[in-house]
C-alpha positions as CSV (number, residue, x, y, z in Angstrom):
1,M,-4.5,24.9,-44.1
2,T,-1.9,27.7,-43.7
3,N,1.9,27.1,-44.2
4,D,3.8,24.7,-41.8
5,E,5.8,26.0,-38.7
6,T,8.6,24.2,-37.3
7,Y,10.1,23.9,-33.7
8,D,12.1,21.5,-31.7
9,V,9.4,21.2,-29.2
10,V,5.9,22.1,-29.1
11,I,4.0,22.2,-25.7
12,A,0.2,22.2,-25.7
13,G,-0.6,23.9,-22.6
14,C,0.8,26.8,-20.2
15,G,0.0,25.4,-16.8
16,A,2.7,24.4,-14.2
17,G,3.5,21.2,-15.9
18,G,4.0,22.8,-19.4
19,L,5.9,25.8,-18.1
20,Y,8.2,23.7,-16.0
21,T,8.9,21.4,-19.0
22,A,10.0,24.4,-20.9
23,L,12.2,25.8,-18.1
24,N,14.0,22.6,-18.0
25,L,14.9,22.3,-21.6
26,P,18.1,23.9,-22.9
27,S,18.1,27.3,-24.5
28,D,19.4,25.9,-27.9
29,L,16.0,24.1,-28.5
30,S,13.2,26.3,-30.2
31,I,10.1,25.8,-28.2
32,L,6.5,26.8,-28.9
33,M,4.0,26.7,-26.2
34,I,0.1,27.2,-26.9
35,A,-2.7,28.0,-24.7
36,K,-6.3,27.4,-25.6
37,T,-7.5,30.8,-24.1
38,E,-5.8,33.2,-22.0
39,V,-2.2,32.1,-21.1
40,D,-3.2,32.3,-17.3
41,E,-6.4,30.5,-17.7
42,C,-5.3,27.1,-16.4
43,D,-6.2,25.1,-13.3
44,S,-2.7,25.4,-12.0
45,M,-3.6,29.0,-11.2
46,L,-6.6,27.8,-9.2
47,A,-4.6,25.4,-6.7
48,Q,-5.3,26.9,-3.2
49,G,-4.1,24.5,-0.6
50,G,-0.4,24.0,-1.3
51,I,2.4,21.7,-2.5
52,C,3.5,18.6,-0.7
53,V,7.2,18.1,0.3
54,L,9.2,15.4,2.2
55,H,9.4,17.1,5.5
56,D,12.5,15.3,6.5
57,E,14.1,11.9,5.9
58,D,12.1,10.3,8.7
59,D,8.7,11.3,6.9
60,Y,9.4,9.1,3.8
61,Q,7.5,6.1,4.8
62,A,4.5,8.1,6.2
63,F,4.3,10.3,3.1
64,F,4.5,7.2,1.0
65,D,1.8,5.3,3.0
66,D,-0.5,8.4,3.1
67,T,-0.3,8.6,-0.7
68,L,-1.2,4.9,-1.2
69,R,-3.9,5.0,1.5
70,A,-5.7,7.9,-0.3
71,G,-5.2,6.2,-3.7
72,H,-6.7,2.9,-2.5
73,G,-3.4,1.1,-3.1
74,E,-3.7,1.5,-6.7
75,N,-0.8,3.8,-7.0
76,R,2.2,3.0,-9.2
77,H,4.8,2.7,-6.4
78,E,7.8,3.6,-8.6
79,S,6.1,6.9,-9.5
80,V,5.2,7.6,-5.9
81,D,8.8,7.0,-4.8
82,I,10.3,9.2,-7.7
83,M,7.9,12.3,-6.6
84,I,8.6,11.9,-3.0
85,R,12.4,11.6,-3.3
86,S,12.3,14.6,-5.9
87,S,10.1,16.9,-3.7
88,R,12.7,18.9,-2.0
89,A,14.7,19.7,-5.0
90,V,11.5,21.1,-6.6
91,I,10.6,23.3,-3.7
92,N,14.3,24.7,-3.6
93,D,13.9,25.3,-7.4
94,L,10.6,27.2,-6.9
95,I,12.2,29.2,-4.2
96,D,15.0,30.1,-6.7
97,Y,12.3,31.3,-9.2
98,G,10.9,33.6,-6.5
99,V,8.0,31.6,-5.2
100,D,7.1,33.2,-1.8
101,F,6.2,30.3,0.5
102,A,4.8,31.1,4.0
103,R,7.6,31.2,6.7
104,T,7.8,30.8,10.5
105,E,8.9,33.6,12.7
106,T,12.4,32.1,12.5
107,G,12.3,32.2,8.7
108,E,12.0,28.5,8.1
109,L,9.3,27.1,5.8
110,A,5.9,26.8,7.2
111,Y,4.0,23.6,6.8
112,T,0.3,23.0,7.0
113,R,-1.8,19.8,6.9
114,E,-4.6,18.5,4.8
115,A,-7.0,15.6,4.9
116,A,-5.5,12.3,4.9
117,H,-2.0,13.6,5.7
118,S,-0.5,12.1,8.9
119,R,1.5,15.1,9.6
120,P,2.0,18.8,8.1
121,R,4.1,18.6,5.1
122,I,2.6,21.2,2.7
123,C,4.3,24.3,1.7
124,F,1.8,27.1,0.9
125,H,1.3,30.8,0.0
126,E,-1.8,32.1,1.7
127,D,-4.6,30.2,-0.1
128,T,-3.5,30.9,-3.6
129,T,-0.4,28.6,-3.8
130,G,-1.0,27.5,-7.5
131,K,-1.3,31.2,-8.7
132,E,2.0,32.2,-6.8
133,I,3.9,29.2,-8.3
134,T,2.4,29.4,-11.9
135,T,2.9,33.2,-12.2
136,R,6.5,32.9,-11.1
137,L,7.1,30.1,-13.6
138,L,5.3,31.9,-16.4
139,A,7.5,35.0,-15.7
140,A,10.5,32.9,-15.9
141,V,9.5,31.2,-19.2
142,R,8.7,34.8,-20.7
143,Q,12.5,35.6,-20.0
144,K,13.7,32.8,-22.4
145,S,14.5,34.0,-25.9
146,N,13.9,30.4,-27.3
147,V,10.4,30.1,-26.0
148,E,7.3,31.7,-27.9
149,I,3.9,31.5,-26.1
150,R,0.9,31.9,-28.3
151,A,-2.6,32.3,-26.7
152,Y,-6.0,31.2,-28.3
153,T,-4.3,28.4,-30.1
154,T,-5.8,24.9,-29.6
155,M,-4.3,21.6,-30.4
156,V,-7.0,19.7,-32.4
157,D,-4.7,16.7,-33.5
158,I,-1.2,15.3,-33.6
159,I,0.9,14.8,-36.6
160,E,1.7,10.9,-36.6
161,Q,4.1,9.1,-39.0
162,N,5.0,5.4,-38.3
163,D,3.9,5.6,-34.8
164,V,6.1,8.5,-34.2
165,C,4.6,12.0,-33.2
166,C,5.9,14.7,-35.5
167,G,4.0,17.7,-34.1
168,I,0.6,18.9,-33.9
169,I,-2.3,20.4,-35.9
170,A,-3.5,23.7,-34.3
171,E,-6.4,25.9,-34.8
172,D,-6.2,29.7,-34.2
173,A,-9.0,32.0,-32.7
174,Q,-10.5,32.4,-36.3
175,G,-10.7,28.5,-36.6
176,D,-7.9,28.4,-39.3
177,A,-6.0,25.1,-39.0
178,Y,-2.3,24.7,-39.5
179,R,0.6,22.4,-38.9
180,I,3.2,22.7,-36.1
181,R,6.0,20.3,-36.8
182,A,8.2,19.4,-33.9
183,R,10.8,16.7,-33.0
184,F,9.1,16.4,-29.7
185,T,5.5,17.1,-28.6
186,V,4.3,17.6,-24.9
187,M,0.6,17.4,-24.1
188,A,-0.1,19.4,-21.1
189,T,-3.8,20.4,-21.6
190,G,-5.1,19.8,-18.2
191,G,-8.0,17.9,-16.9
192,I,-11.8,17.3,-17.9
193,G,-13.8,19.6,-15.8
194,G,-15.1,21.6,-18.7
195,V,-17.3,18.8,-19.7
196,H,-19.2,19.1,-16.3
197,R,-21.7,21.8,-17.1
198,G,-24.7,23.1,-15.0
199,A,-25.5,23.0,-11.4
200,E,-28.1,20.2,-10.7
201,T,-25.8,17.2,-9.5
202,T,-22.2,17.1,-8.2
203,M,-20.9,15.6,-11.5
204,D,-22.4,18.7,-13.3
205,I,-20.4,21.1,-11.1
206,S,-16.7,21.6,-11.5
207,T,-14.0,23.8,-10.0
208,N,-12.0,23.6,-13.3
209,F,-12.0,26.3,-16.1
210,P,-14.6,25.4,-18.8
211,S,-11.9,25.3,-21.5
212,L,-10.4,22.0,-19.9
213,T,-12.2,19.4,-22.0
214,G,-9.8,16.5,-22.2
215,D,-8.5,17.3,-25.7
216,A,-5.4,15.4,-25.1
217,C,-7.2,12.2,-24.2
218,R,-9.5,12.5,-27.2
219,I,-6.6,12.8,-29.5
220,A,-4.5,10.1,-27.9
221,R,-7.4,7.8,-28.2
222,E,-8.0,8.5,-31.9
223,H,-4.4,7.5,-32.5
224,G,-4.4,4.4,-30.4
225,V,-2.2,6.0,-27.7
226,E,-2.8,4.2,-24.4
227,L,-5.2,5.7,-21.9
228,E,-5.4,4.8,-18.2
229,N,-8.0,4.9,-15.4
230,M,-10.4,7.0,-17.3
231,D,-13.2,6.4,-14.8
232,Y,-11.1,7.8,-12.0
233,V,-12.6,11.4,-11.5
234,Q,-12.1,13.1,-8.1
235,I,-14.9,14.9,-6.5
236,H,-13.8,17.6,-3.9
237,P,-15.9,17.7,-0.8
238,T,-16.2,21.4,-0.5
239,S,-17.1,24.0,-3.1
240,L,-19.1,27.0,-2.2
241,Y,-22.7,26.4,-2.9
242,T,-24.5,29.2,-4.8
243,G,-27.0,27.4,-6.9
244,R,-25.8,29.2,-10.0
245,P,-24.2,27.7,-13.1
246,G,-20.7,28.1,-13.8
247,R,-17.4,27.3,-12.4
248,A,-17.5,26.4,-8.7
249,F,-15.3,28.3,-6.2
250,L,-13.2,25.7,-4.4
251,I,-13.0,25.9,-0.5
252,S,-9.6,24.5,0.1
253,E,-9.0,21.4,2.1
254,S,-6.5,23.2,4.1
255,C,-9.4,24.9,5.9
256,R,-10.4,21.5,7.3
257,G,-6.7,20.8,8.0
258,E,-6.6,23.8,10.2
259,G,-9.8,23.0,12.0
260,A,-12.9,23.8,10.0
261,I,-15.8,21.4,10.5
262,L,-18.8,20.1,8.5
263,L,-22.2,20.5,10.0
264,D,-25.6,19.1,9.0
265,A,-28.9,21.2,8.8
266,Q,-29.2,21.1,12.6
267,G,-25.7,22.4,13.1
268,K,-24.2,19.0,14.2
269,R,-21.1,17.6,12.9
270,F,-21.7,14.4,11.0
271,T,-18.3,13.1,9.8
272,D,-14.5,13.1,10.2
273,E,-13.3,15.9,8.0
274,L,-9.7,14.7,7.7
275,Q,-10.5,11.4,5.9
276,P,-9.7,11.1,2.2
277,R,-11.7,13.2,-0.2
278,D,-13.7,10.4,-1.7
279,V,-14.8,9.4,1.9
280,V,-15.8,12.9,3.0
281,S,-17.6,13.5,-0.4
282,A,-19.5,10.4,0.0
283,A,-20.4,11.3,3.6
284,I,-21.8,14.7,2.5
285,H,-23.8,13.3,-0.4
286,A,-25.3,10.8,2.2
287,Q,-26.0,13.6,4.5
288,M,-27.7,15.6,1.8
289,E,-29.9,12.8,0.8
290,A,-31.0,12.1,4.3
291,E,-31.9,15.8,4.7
292,G,-33.2,16.4,1.2
293,S,-30.9,19.4,1.2
294,K,-28.8,20.8,-1.5
295,H,-25.7,21.3,0.5
296,V,-24.3,21.0,4.0
297,W,-22.3,23.6,6.1
298,L,-18.7,24.3,6.8
299,S,-17.7,26.1,10.0
300,F,-14.6,27.9,10.7
301,E,-15.5,28.4,14.4
302,N,-12.4,26.5,15.5
303,I,-10.0,28.9,13.6
304,E,-8.9,32.2,15.0
305,P,-10.0,35.1,13.0
306,E,-6.4,36.2,12.6
307,M,-5.4,32.8,11.0
308,I,-8.4,33.1,8.6
309,H,-7.3,36.7,7.4
310,H,-3.6,35.4,7.2
311,H,-4.0,32.0,5.8
312,F,-7.2,32.2,3.7
313,P,-7.6,35.8,2.6
314,S,-9.0,35.0,-1.0
315,I,-11.5,32.4,0.5
316,Y,-12.7,34.9,3.2
317,Q,-13.1,37.7,0.4
318,K,-15.1,35.4,-1.9
319,C,-17.4,34.3,0.8
320,L,-17.9,37.9,1.9
321,E,-18.9,38.8,-1.6
322,E,-21.5,35.9,-1.5
323,G,-22.7,37.3,1.8
324,Y,-21.0,35.2,4.3
325,D,-18.5,36.2,7.0
326,I,-16.6,33.0,7.7
327,T,-15.2,34.5,10.9
328,K,-18.8,34.7,12.2
329,E,-20.9,32.1,10.4
330,P,-20.7,28.8,8.5
331,I,-21.0,28.6,4.8
332,P,-22.9,26.3,2.4
333,V,-20.7,23.8,0.6
334,V,-21.2,20.9,-1.9
335,P,-19.0,18.5,-3.5
336,A,-17.9,19.3,-7.0
337,Q,-15.8,17.6,-9.6
338,H,-12.3,18.7,-9.1
339,Y,-9.5,16.5,-10.5
340,F,-8.8,13.6,-12.9
341,M,-6.4,10.9,-11.7
342,G,-6.7,9.1,-15.1
343,G,-5.4,10.3,-18.5
344,V,-2.8,9.5,-21.1
345,H,-0.7,6.7,-19.9
346,V,3.0,7.7,-19.5
347,D,6.1,5.9,-18.1
348,S,8.3,7.4,-15.3
349,D,9.7,9.9,-17.9
350,S,6.3,11.1,-18.8
351,Q,6.6,9.3,-22.3
352,T,3.4,8.0,-23.8
353,T,3.1,4.9,-26.0
354,M,3.8,6.9,-29.0
355,Q,7.4,7.8,-29.6
356,H,8.3,11.6,-29.2
357,L,5.0,12.1,-27.6
358,F,5.0,13.1,-23.8
359,A,2.2,14.1,-21.5
360,V,2.5,15.9,-18.2
361,G,0.4,17.2,-15.4
362,E,-3.3,16.3,-15.1
363,T,-3.4,15.4,-18.7
364,S,-1.2,12.4,-17.9
365,C,-1.5,9.2,-15.8
366,N,1.7,8.2,-14.3
367,G,0.2,6.3,-11.5
368,V,1.1,8.5,-8.6
369,H,-2.4,9.2,-7.4
370,G,-4.0,5.8,-7.8
371,A,-7.8,5.8,-7.6
372,N,-7.9,9.0,-5.3
373,R,-5.4,11.8,-5.1
374,L,-4.0,12.9,-1.8
375,A,-4.3,16.5,-1.1
376,S,-1.7,18.8,-2.6
377,N,0.2,16.1,-4.6
378,S,-1.0,17.6,-7.8
379,L,1.4,20.4,-8.1
380,L,4.3,18.3,-6.8
381,E,3.6,15.5,-9.3
382,S,3.1,17.7,-12.1
383,L,6.4,19.6,-11.6
384,V,8.5,16.4,-10.7
385,F,7.4,14.6,-13.9
386,A,7.5,17.7,-16.2
387,K,11.1,17.9,-15.3
388,R,11.6,14.3,-16.1
389,A,10.0,14.7,-19.5
390,A,12.4,17.6,-20.2
391,Q,15.4,15.5,-19.3
392,K,14.1,12.6,-21.4
393,I,13.8,15.0,-24.3
394,V,17.3,16.1,-23.9
395,A,18.8,12.5,-23.7
396,D,16.8,11.6,-26.8
397,R,17.3,14.7,-28.8
398,S,20.1,13.2,-30.9
399,A,18.0,10.2,-31.9
400,N,16.9,10.0,-35.5
401,V,13.3,11.0,-36.1
402,T,11.3,9.5,-39.0
403,P,11.3,12.2,-41.8
404,F,8.2,14.3,-42.1
405,K,5.8,13.6,-44.8
406,Q,5.0,16.5,-47.0
407,E,1.2,15.6,-47.0
408,I,-1.1,14.7,-44.0
409,P,-3.8,12.1,-44.9
410,V,-6.7,14.0,-46.5
411,Y,-9.3,12.7,-44.1
412,R,-7.4,14.3,-41.1
413,E,-7.4,17.5,-42.7
414,A,-10.9,17.4,-43.8
415,Q,-12.2,16.5,-40.3
416,I,-10.5,19.7,-39.0
417,L,-12.0,21.9,-41.5
418,V,-15.5,20.4,-41.5
419,E,-15.7,19.9,-37.8
420,P,-14.4,22.8,-36.1
421,H,-13.0,22.5,-32.5
422,L,-15.8,24.4,-30.7
423,Q,-18.3,21.7,-32.3
424,R,-16.1,18.9,-30.8
425,E,-16.2,20.5,-27.4
426,A,-20.1,20.1,-27.4
427,E,-19.8,16.5,-27.9
428,S,-20.8,14.0,-25.0
429,P,-18.2,13.0,-22.4
430,P,-18.3,9.2,-23.3
431,S,-16.1,10.1,-26.3
432,L,-13.3,10.0,-23.8
433,V,-13.9,6.4,-22.9
434,C,-10.6,4.4,-22.5
435,S,-10.2,1.4,-24.8
436,N,-9.7,-0.7,-21.8
437,E,-13.6,-0.8,-21.5
438,K,-13.8,0.7,-18.0
439,E,-16.8,2.8,-17.3
440,P,-16.6,6.4,-18.6
441,Y,-15.9,9.0,-16.1
442,G,-18.8,10.4,-14.4
443,S,-20.8,7.2,-14.8
444,G,-22.3,7.2,-11.6
445,S,-20.4,4.3,-10.1
446,T,-18.9,4.6,-6.6
447,Q,-15.6,5.3,-8.4
448,S,-16.8,8.7,-9.4
449,Y,-16.1,9.8,-5.8
450,R,-12.4,9.1,-6.3
């Protein structure tokens, strides 16, 4: 192992949650951010539909109810309340960072609607909202002299002493391991889509980058840090069917929110497209089984071509590359693993059950989403609770941290050196099963649609 490095805060992950955490920390803290691959290879970049916001004060109860209805009532009410009440401030902050949300002709924010929303309340930038937000946040972080960003660096373990997290153990691109000591550690490593490989069944198809393999969940489990709802995996109803292996291309739910409809093999509509994602995914699977088909069809016939070119330019272009002109013909779609509602259990300040260890974004489970995420709540939840993590770190920064030990137990170091990270990635998904004895994610239970 090479020499130790020391920072005030280390953040594993450079998606929206990790970046926003760094931006909300004071400039007198030294911060290291690491990315497992390229800095911009994160699922935040892939978010298409938009980011929810409390439309106005009269929208509060409807927004709250929509979130709980989609989540089957298993949401943590306190977290939902915090997210909704914090939403407008987050949107204003993003605008200050230069995020170019769509506007009406009079210059007001434009709002779109997605499935399971009772009204339009989603801010968006064409069909690349996540890329627009994350790119702006990354540019802002790169302007901070107290933040270092390091690509191709993987968190493979945390440093623990007396139930206090004192940093992480990382591996570089050459597989060399080293310690990064920090007073505060933030895990923002994303979801689990990278363990869903192939193209035979829905649970083998994912819209996620392959580098997202639940690293934080594995590490948390090994250290006795509480996990929550590890079987709550969301299947998105519509990814573009190609029959080829690799990451699936998402067809945004906002397409159905603007009028796109699902058709069977005979060209007939077979379900209500604006139901929650788990319900629509189940309906598609039932239709595919009844037909013996590998996909159903999504038609844009109710959307004007001008709207398609203006609101969905990336989807239009991708489909064109695959041989489909969505202004003239339907496209084949199939459900795919998309999001992980479970993760490392955190409180309303994104604190895990281990001192000085935080988790934000899809890595964490703060209870906002319950058993099924409402469309476009992911970016909002990630940013709201990333900011709360930063605020908690600032509040706790004067607290005493257990002094670092000079040596880490030998078995930890040996495990890292003998069992390289790439080998661990190839292990089977059940290694992420939560200690509360729920079924592993992707178990084939009805909950796998959530």
